[in-house]
C-alpha positions as CSV (number, residue, x, y, z in Angstrom):
1,M,-17.7,-1.2,-9.6
2,A,-17.9,-5.0,-9.9
3,V,-20.8,-6.4,-11.8
4,T,-22.8,-8.9,-9.7
5,E,-23.5,-12.5,-10.6
6,R,-27.2,-11.6,-11.2
7,E,-26.1,-9.0,-13.8
8,N,-23.8,-11.4,-15.6
9,R,-26.2,-14.2,-16.3
10,E,-29.9,-14.8,-17.0
11,E,-31.5,-16.8,-14.2
12,G,-32.5,-20.3,-15.4
13,V,-30.7,-20.0,-18.7
14,P,-27.5,-22.1,-19.1
15,D,-24.4,-20.4,-20.3
16,S,-23.6,-20.6,-24.0
17,G,-20.2,-21.6,-25.1
18,A,-19.1,-18.0,-25.6
19,K,-20.4,-17.0,-22.1
20,A,-18.7,-19.9,-20.5
21,A,-15.4,-19.0,-22.2
22,A,-15.8,-15.4,-21.1
23,R,-16.5,-16.5,-17.5
24,R,-13.4,-18.8,-17.6
25,K,-11.3,-16.0,-18.9
26,S,-12.4,-13.6,-16.2
27,G,-12.0,-16.2,-13.5
28,R,-15.7,-16.5,-12.8
29,S,-16.0,-20.2,-13.2
30,G,-17.6,-21.1,-9.9
31,N,-20.1,-20.0,-7.4
32,G,-19.5,-17.9,-4.4
33,G,-17.1,-14.9,-4.0
34,L,-14.0,-14.2,-6.0
35,L,-11.9,-16.0,-3.4
36,G,-13.9,-19.1,-3.9
37,R,-14.0,-19.2,-7.7
38,N,-10.6,-17.9,-8.7
39,R,-7.7,-20.0,-7.4
40,D,-4.9,-17.8,-8.6
41,F,-6.5,-14.7,-7.0
42,R,-6.8,-16.7,-3.8
43,Q,-3.1,-17.5,-3.8
44,L,-2.3,-13.8,-4.5
45,W,-4.6,-12.9,-1.7
46,Y,-2.9,-15.3,0.7
47,A,0.5,-13.9,-0.3
48,E,-0.5,-10.2,0.1
49,T,-2.3,-10.8,3.4
50,T,0.5,-12.7,5.1
51,G,3.0,-10.2,3.8
52,R,1.0,-7.3,5.2
53,F,0.7,-9.0,8.6
54,G,4.5,-9.4,8.8
55,A,5.1,-5.8,7.6
56,A,2.7,-4.5,10.3
57,V,4.6,-6.4,13.0
58,T,7.9,-5.1,11.8
59,G,6.6,-1.6,11.4
60,V,6.1,-1.6,15.2
61,L,9.1,-3.7,16.1
62,L,11.7,-1.8,14.1
63,P,11.2,1.5,16.0
64,L,10.7,-0.4,19.3
65,A,14.0,-2.2,18.8
66,A,15.7,1.1,17.9
67,V,14.4,2.8,21.0
68,S,14.4,0.0,23.6
69,A,17.3,-2.2,22.5
70,L,19.6,0.3,20.7
71,H,18.6,3.5,22.6
72,A,18.0,5.5,19.4
73,G,16.8,9.1,19.4
74,T,13.8,10.7,17.7
75,F,15.8,11.6,14.5
76,E,17.4,8.2,14.3
77,V,14.0,6.6,14.4
78,S,12.9,8.9,11.6
79,L,15.9,7.8,9.6
80,L,14.9,4.2,10.1
81,N,11.4,4.9,8.8
82,A,12.8,6.9,5.9
83,A,15.2,4.1,4.9
84,T,12.2,1.9,4.1
85,W,10.9,4.3,1.5
86,V,14.1,5.8,0.1
87,P,14.4,3.1,-2.6
88,W,11.3,4.5,-4.3
89,L,13.2,7.7,-4.9
90,V,16.3,5.9,-6.2
91,I,14.9,3.1,-8.3
92,G,11.2,3.7,-8.4
93,L,11.1,4.9,-12.0
94,P,13.4,2.3,-13.7
95,A,11.8,-0.5,-11.6
96,G,8.7,0.0,-13.7
97,V,10.6,-0.5,-16.9
98,W,12.4,-3.6,-15.6
99,V,9.1,-5.1,-14.4
100,D,7.6,-4.5,-17.9
101,R,10.5,-6.4,-19.4
102,L,10.3,-9.4,-17.0
103,R,7.8,-11.9,-15.9
104,R,6.0,-10.4,-12.9
105,R,5.8,-13.7,-11.0
106,T,9.6,-14.1,-11.1
107,V,10.1,-10.6,-9.8
108,M,7.7,-11.2,-6.9
109,L,9.4,-14.5,-6.0
110,A,12.8,-12.9,-5.9
111,S,11.6,-10.0,-3.8
112,D,10.0,-12.4,-1.2
113,A,13.2,-14.5,-1.0
114,V,15.4,-11.5,-0.4
115,S,13.1,-10.0,2.2
116,C,12.8,-13.4,4.1
117,A,16.6,-13.7,4.3
118,L,16.9,-10.1,5.6
119,F,14.6,-10.6,8.5
120,V,16.4,-13.8,9.5
121,I,19.8,-12.1,9.4
122,V,18.7,-9.2,11.7
123,P,18.0,-11.3,14.8
124,L,21.1,-13.4,14.1
125,A,23.2,-10.2,14.1
126,H,21.6,-9.1,17.3
127,R,22.4,-12.4,19.1
128,S,26.0,-12.1,17.9
129,G,26.3,-8.7,19.4
130,V,27.0,-6.9,16.1
131,L,23.6,-5.2,15.4
132,D,23.5,-1.4,15.7
133,V,21.3,1.3,14.4
134,G,23.3,1.3,11.2
135,G,22.6,-2.4,10.7
136,L,18.8,-1.8,11.2
137,L,19.0,1.1,8.6
138,L,20.7,-1.2,6.1
139,A,18.1,-3.9,6.6
140,A,15.3,-1.4,6.2
141,L,16.9,0.0,3.0
142,L,17.3,-3.5,1.4
143,A,13.8,-4.6,2.4
144,G,12.4,-1.4,1.0
145,T,14.3,-2.1,-2.3
146,A,12.7,-5.5,-2.5
147,A,9.3,-4.0,-1.8
148,V,9.7,-1.6,-4.7
149,F,9.9,-4.5,-7.1
150,F,7.2,-6.6,-5.5
151,Q,4.7,-3.8,-5.3
152,T,5.3,-2.7,-8.9
153,A,5.1,-6.3,-10.2
154,Y,2.1,-7.1,-8.1
155,T,0.1,-4.1,-9.3
156,A,0.9,-5.0,-12.9
157,R,0.1,-8.7,-12.5
158,L,-3.3,-8.4,-10.9
159,P,-5.3,-7.5,-14.1
160,G,-3.9,-10.7,-15.7
161,I,-5.4,-12.8,-12.9
162,V,-8.7,-11.1,-12.3
163,G,-11.2,-10.2,-15.1
164,V,-12.3,-6.7,-15.7
165,A,-15.7,-7.3,-14.1
166,D,-14.1,-8.6,-10.9
167,Q,-11.4,-6.0,-10.5
168,A,-13.4,-3.8,-8.2
169,E,-14.2,-6.8,-5.9
170,G,-10.6,-8.0,-6.1
171,N,-9.1,-4.6,-5.1
172,A,-11.6,-4.2,-2.3
173,K,-10.8,-7.7,-1.0
174,L,-7.0,-7.2,-1.2
175,H,-7.1,-3.8,0.5
176,G,-9.6,-5.0,3.1
177,S,-7.6,-8.0,4.0
178,A,-4.4,-6.0,4.0
179,S,-6.0,-3.6,6.5
180,A,-7.2,-6.5,8.6
181,A,-3.8,-8.1,8.5
182,Q,-2.2,-4.8,9.4
183,L,-4.7,-4.5,12.3
184,A,-3.9,-8.0,13.5
185,G,-0.1,-7.5,13.0
186,T,0.0,-4.2,14.8
187,G,-1.9,-5.6,17.7
188,A,0.2,-8.7,17.8
189,A,3.5,-6.8,17.6
190,G,3.4,-5.7,21.2
191,L,2.7,-9.2,22.4
192,I,5.4,-10.6,20.2
193,A,7.9,-8.0,21.5
194,Q,7.0,-9.0,25.1
195,A,7.3,-12.7,24.4
196,A,10.3,-12.8,22.1
197,G,11.9,-9.3,22.2
198,A,11.6,-6.5,19.6
199,V,14.5,-7.8,17.5
200,D,13.8,-11.6,17.6
201,G,10.2,-10.9,16.9
202,M,11.2,-9.9,13.4
203,L,11.4,-13.6,12.6
204,T,7.6,-13.3,12.3
205,N,8.1,-11.2,9.2
206,A,10.6,-13.7,7.8
207,A,8.0,-16.4,8.1
208,T,5.4,-14.3,6.3
209,F,7.7,-13.7,3.4
210,L,8.2,-17.4,3.2
211,V,4.5,-18.0,3.1
212,S,4.1,-15.3,0.4
213,F,6.9,-17.0,-1.7
214,V,5.1,-20.3,-1.6
215,C,1.7,-18.8,-2.5
216,V,3.1,-16.8,-5.5
217,A,4.8,-19.9,-6.7
218,R,1.5,-21.7,-6.8
219,I,-0.2,-19.2,-9.1
220,R,-0.9,-21.2,-12.3
221,R,-2.1,-18.8,-14.8
222,R,0.6,-18.2,-17.3
223,E,1.8,-14.7,-18.2
224,P,2.2,-13.6,-21.7
225,P,5.9,-13.5,-22.5
226,P,7.5,-10.1,-21.9
227,P,8.1,-8.1,-25.1
228,V,11.4,-8.6,-26.8
229,V,13.3,-5.4,-26.2
230,V,16.2,-4.4,-28.4
231,R,18.8,-3.1,-26.1
232,T,20.0,0.3,-27.3
233,R,21.9,3.1,-25.6
234,G,19.5,5.2,-23.7
235,A,16.6,2.7,-24.0
236,L,16.0,2.6,-20.3
237,F,15.8,6.4,-20.0
238,K,13.5,6.5,-23.0
239,E,11.0,4.0,-21.5
240,V,11.2,5.8,-18.1
241,G,10.5,9.1,-20.0
242,E,7.5,7.5,-21.7
243,G,6.0,6.5,-18.3
244,V,6.6,10.0,-16.9
245,R,5.0,11.7,-20.0
246,L,1.9,9.5,-19.7
247,V,1.4,10.5,-16.2
248,A,2.3,14.2,-16.7
249,R,0.1,14.7,-19.7
250,D,-3.1,13.0,-18.4
251,P,-5.1,15.3,-16.1
252,Y,-6.5,12.4,-14.0
253,L,-3.2,10.5,-13.6
254,R,-1.4,13.7,-12.9
255,S,-3.8,14.9,-10.3
256,L,-4.0,11.6,-8.4
257,T,-0.2,11.3,-8.5
258,F,0.4,14.8,-7.1
259,F,-2.3,14.2,-4.4
260,G,-0.8,10.9,-3.4
261,A,2.7,12.5,-3.1
262,A,1.4,15.3,-0.9
263,S,-0.7,13.1,1.2
264,N,2.1,10.6,1.8
265,L,4.4,13.4,2.9
266,F,2.2,13.9,5.9
267,L,1.3,10.3,6.4
268,G,5.0,9.4,6.4
269,G,5.7,12.0,9.1
270,C,2.7,10.9,11.1
271,Q,3.7,7.2,11.1
272,T,7.3,8.1,12.0
273,L,6.2,9.9,15.2
274,L,3.4,7.5,16.4
275,V,5.5,5.0,18.3
276,V,7.8,7.7,19.9
277,F,4.7,9.8,20.8
278,L,2.8,7.0,22.4
279,L,5.8,5.6,24.3
280,R,7.4,8.8,25.5
281,D,4.7,11.5,25.5
282,V,1.7,9.5,26.4
283,G,3.6,6.9,28.5
284,L,2.2,3.7,27.1
285,S,4.1,0.3,27.1
286,G,5.1,-1.5,24.0
287,T,2.1,-3.8,24.3
288,G,-0.2,-0.8,24.8
289,V,1.2,0.9,21.7
290,G,0.4,-2.2,19.6
291,V,-3.1,-2.6,21.0
292,L,-4.0,1.1,20.6
293,V,-2.7,1.4,17.0
294,A,-4.5,-1.9,16.2
295,I,-7.9,-0.6,17.5
296,G,-7.5,2.6,15.5
297,G,-6.4,0.6,12.5
298,A,-9.7,-1.2,12.4
299,G,-10.9,1.8,10.4
300,G,-9.0,0.4,7.4
301,V,-11.1,-2.7,7.5
302,L,-14.2,-0.5,7.7
303,G,-13.0,1.5,4.7
304,A,-12.6,-1.6,2.6
305,L,-16.1,-2.8,3.6
306,V,-17.9,0.5,2.8
307,V,-16.1,1.6,-0.3
308,R,-18.1,-0.4,-2.8
309,R,-21.4,0.9,-1.3
310,G,-20.1,4.4,-1.4
311,V,-19.0,4.1,-5.0
312,A,-22.4,2.6,-5.9
313,R,-24.3,5.5,-4.3
314,F,-22.1,8.5,-5.2
315,G,-19.9,7.3,-8.1
316,T,-16.1,6.7,-8.1
317,A,-15.1,10.4,-8.4
318,R,-17.4,11.7,-5.7
319,A,-16.7,8.8,-3.4
320,L,-13.0,9.5,-3.8
321,L,-13.5,13.1,-2.6
322,L,-15.6,12.0,0.3
323,F,-13.1,9.4,1.6
324,E,-10.0,11.5,1.0
325,L,-11.3,14.9,2.0
326,G,-14.2,14.5,4.4
327,V,-13.6,11.3,6.4
328,P,-10.0,12.1,7.5
329,A,-10.9,15.4,8.9
330,L,-10.7,13.9,12.5
331,A,-7.1,12.9,12.0
332,P,-5.7,15.8,14.1
333,L,-7.4,14.4,17.2
334,M,-4.4,12.0,17.4
335,A,-2.2,14.9,18.6
336,L,-4.5,15.6,21.5
337,T,-4.1,12.1,23.0
338,T,-3.6,11.7,26.7
339,R,-3.7,8.8,29.1
340,G,-7.0,7.4,30.3
341,A,-10.1,8.6,28.5
342,G,-7.9,10.7,26.2
343,L,-6.8,7.6,24.4
344,A,-10.2,7.6,22.6
345,L,-9.0,10.7,20.8
346,F,-6.2,8.7,19.2
347,V,-8.5,5.9,18.2
348,A,-11.0,8.3,16.6
349,G,-8.3,10.2,14.7
350,Y,-6.4,7.2,13.6
351,A,-9.5,5.3,12.5
352,S,-10.8,8.2,10.4
353,A,-7.4,8.5,8.6
354,S,-7.4,4.7,8.1
355,V,-10.9,4.7,6.6
356,G,-10.0,7.4,4.1
357,V,-6.7,6.0,3.1
358,V,-7.9,2.4,2.5
359,A,-11.1,3.4,0.7
360,G,-9.3,5.9,-1.4
361,N,-6.6,3.3,-2.4
362,V,-9.3,0.8,-3.5
363,I,-10.9,3.4,-5.8
364,K,-7.5,4.6,-7.2
365,A,-6.3,1.0,-7.8
366,G,-9.4,0.2,-9.7
367,F,-9.1,3.4,-11.8
368,H,-5.5,2.7,-12.8
369,Q,-6.3,-0.9,-13.8
370,A,-9.4,0.2,-15.9
371,Y,-7.7,3.2,-17.4
372,C,-4.2,2.2,-18.3
373,P,-3.4,-0.4,-21.0
374,P,-1.6,-3.5,-19.7
375,G,1.5,-2.8,-21.8
376,V,2.3,0.5,-19.9
377,L,0.7,-0.3,-16.6
378,G,4.0,-1.2,-15.0
379,R,5.6,2.1,-16.1
380,V,2.6,4.2,-15.1
381,S,2.4,2.5,-11.7
382,A,6.1,2.9,-11.1
383,C,6.0,6.6,-12.0
384,S,3.0,7.2,-9.7
385,S,4.6,5.2,-7.0
386,F,7.9,7.0,-7.4
387,L,6.3,10.2,-6.3
388,N,3.7,8.7,-4.0
389,Y,6.1,6.5,-2.0
390,G,9.1,8.8,-2.6
391,T,7.6,11.5,-0.3
392,L,7.3,9.1,2.6
393,P,11.0,9.2,3.5
394,L,10.9,13.0,3.1
395,G,8.0,13.2,5.5
396,A,9.8,10.9,7.9
397,L,12.9,13.1,7.9
398,L,10.8,16.3,8.1
399,A,8.9,14.9,11.1
400,G,12.1,13.8,12.8
401,A,13.7,17.2,12.3
402,L,10.6,19.1,13.5
403,G,10.0,16.7,16.3
404,T,13.6,17.4,17.6
405,W,13.1,21.1,17.2
406,L,9.5,21.8,18.2
407,G,8.7,18.6,20.1
408,V,6.8,15.5,19.1
409,R,3.3,16.5,20.0
410,P,3.2,19.9,18.0
411,T,4.9,18.2,15.1
412,L,2.3,15.4,15.1
413,W,-0.5,18.0,15.1
414,L,1.0,19.5,11.9
415,M,1.4,16.2,10.2
416,T,-2.1,15.0,11.0
417,A,-3.7,18.3,9.9
418,G,-2.0,18.0,6.6
419,I,-3.6,14.6,5.8
420,P,-7.1,15.9,4.9
421,L,-5.9,19.3,3.5
422,T,-3.9,17.7,0.7
423,A,-7.2,16.4,-0.8
424,L,-7.8,20.0,-1.9
425,I,-5.6,19.1,-4.8
426,L,-8.4,16.9,-6.1
427,L,-10.8,19.8,-6.0
428,C,-8.6,21.6,-8.4
429,S,-8.7,18.8,-10.9
430,P,-11.3,17.5,-13.4
431,I,-12.4,15.0,-10.8
432,R,-14.3,17.8,-9.1
433,T,-16.8,17.9,-12.0
434,R,-17.5,14.2,-12.4
435,R,-19.6,11.5,-10.8
436,D,-17.3,8.7,-12.0
437,L,-13.7,8.5,-13.0
438,P,-13.1,7.7,-16.7
439,T,-12.2,4.2,-18.1
440,R,-9.9,3.2,-20.9
441,A,-12.7,3.2,-23.4
442,E,-13.7,6.8,-22.5
443,A,-10.1,7.9,-22.7
444,T,-9.7,6.4,-26.1
445,D,-12.9,8.0,-27.4
446,R,-11.9,11.4,-26.1
447,A,-8.3,11.3,-27.4
448,G,-8.8,9.3,-30.5
449,H,-6.1,6.8,-29.4
450,S,-5.3,4.8,-26.3
451,L,-2.8,5.9,-23.7
């Protein structure tokens, strides 16, 4: 939990030189919120928010383009969603090692540049008459690869920009703005598709990656040089193994990673079916799909707003159980959606899942940054993300196969029911007995050495 300004200074007493230096180091050099006093965090926030907006637009436009422009079936749409996340299974683990060896800013810039180019090429290919489902799959695969590197580098870079006392506030602001951007992007996607077409509308995402590139380039705080690594045979696999062992041996990292993997299996399946379900089973238009998902997605903004209050009242561990197990219990209502008043069931179910996911992500991000030393944070993040994001394509493929066999509505019910049930994994971990998740200092005291 972030320490407030009142807790960090004595009222009416000027800062000493040591206090001023500490405040400069943590980015707390001015008045107002973290966005106002930390320029580099503000640039990172701009980059992440615009990127999330574009990704939300494309998340709706890709399946819309596949269904409406290329006449894809349910399983082909599931393949499209899976292609976005498959790179986590292929390069998720070594990406953490590569990011720890390079400057994180350079990795983020390269990822933005590649993604921007991809979402310019797709509309050009469509106008030339050469775009097909295979082309969309390739674009989703390459964009997902760039996202692996950006996300891993971004996670490892944040602690170097935001001081320890501000990390809880920083994570809440980033996740909250990401949810708001996703909300706005999802709502705008239907209007963009109506005005420009589902394929040409992807130029919106290209523009957001360009904005993200400029913002990341404007981050001034220098990174420490990456460690000099002596290249030996098998060094990559050795470093990957170190990250895997760190996660596997630590009960908290292990439990959160397994929970994230199980949860995302069902979330991936749910996201895969939503557009097809609302278009074909419920009978909404493309604009209606975007607006309805945006309304339900407002729960993500609410989750970011209430998470710090929940942590203050219950503690990080208990709040995590509340947001991941209790709040998403309404998610299965999505499968009961019908036209008219029945649309409220979708909003309630989607909003409850959004609150839980965003609030839980804020808590888990803060835990990783406070618990893992900077030198291994990239590898630990990549190992966790390998399993967490790696199950998303499996969930998409599973949902596509079951949706073809059982039907979309019954499969959506199974996927949404699994979202809160996976949090039972946390009840079988040491988290169940704690009020707060441990920090790096506590881990060092307990083990006699750091991670």
